[in-house]
C-alpha positions in Angstrom: 111.5 13.6 54.9 113.3 10.0 55.5 110.2 8.8 57.2 108.1 9.6 54.1 110.1 7.4 52.1 110.2 4.7 54.7 107.0 4.9 55.5 104.0 3.3 52.8 100.9 5.6 54.3 101.1 7.7 51.4 101.9 6.5 48.1 104.4 7.9 45.5 102.4 7.0 42.4 100.5 10.2 41.8 103.5 12.6 41.6 105.2 10.0 39.8 102.5 9.6 37.0 102.3 13.2 36.7 106.1 13.2 36.0 105.8 10.4 33.5 102.8 12.1 31.9 105.2 15.1 31.1 107.8 12.8 29.3 105.3 10.9 27.8 104.4 14.4 26.4 107.5 15.1 25.6 108.4 11.7 23.8 105.0 12.1 21.7 106.3 15.9 20.4 109.7 14.4 19.6 108.3 11.7 17.6 105.8 14.1 15.9 108.8 16.2 15.2 110.7 13.3 13.5 108.0 12.1 11.6 107.3 15.7 10.3 110.9 16.1 9.2 110.5 12.9 7.4 107.5 14.0 5.8 109.4 17.0 4.3 112.0 14.9 3.1 109.9 12.3 1.7 108.3 15.4 -0.2 111.0 15.8 -2.5 110.4 12.0 -3.9 106.5 12.7 -3.5 104.5 15.6 -3.0 101.3 14.1 -2.1 102.8 11.2 -0.1 104.6 13.8 2.2 101.5 16.0 2.4 99.4 12.7 3.6 102.4 12.1 6.0 102.2 15.6 7.2 98.3 15.4 8.1 98.8 11.6 9.5 101.5 13.1 11.8 99.1 15.8 13.1 96.2 13.3 13.7 98.4 11.1 15.2 99.9 13.2 17.4 96.6 14.5 18.7 95.2 10.9 19.5 98.6 10.0 21.2 98.2 12.7 23.3 94.6 12.2 24.1 95.4 8.4 24.7 98.5 9.0 26.8 96.1 11.4 29.1 93.4 8.8 29.4 96.0 6.1 30.5 97.9 8.3 33.2 93.9 9.4 34.2 93.1 5.7 34.9 96.5 5.3 36.9 95.6 8.1 38.9 92.0 6.9 39.7 93.5 3.8 41.1 95.9 5.5 43.3 93.0 7.7 44.9 91.2 4.7 45.1 93.5 3.5 47.2 93.7 6.5 49.3 90.0 6.6 49.6 89.8 3.1 50.9 92.6 3.9 53.3 90.5 7.0 54.7 87.7 4.5 54.8 89.4 1.8 56.9 90.9 4.2 59.3 87.3 6.3 59.8 86.0 2.9 60.6 88.9 1.7 62.8 88.3 4.8 65.0 91.5 6.7 63.0 91.1 9.7 61.1 88.2 10.9 60.3 86.8 11.1 56.8 87.1 14.7 55.2 
């Protein structure tokens, strides 16, 4: 196990990105919930304004989740490209065969 952390043959980035993805989803959900409570509070002063804020919160949360997923997938692609390049290099040098 210690060799896994001391050796840079396998990158930890893919597991880290998955963890950050779920943390980001939790952050988006908490932000949407806070915004919904703000919209409900706003409905006391302006019903139409509060209703508009609820709709915009829901749309913003959906767009936020899609953009966050896209960003995390881009980072995953970069790490997978790195793994693929390493496999190609090892195959040309005579190391591990291509899968």
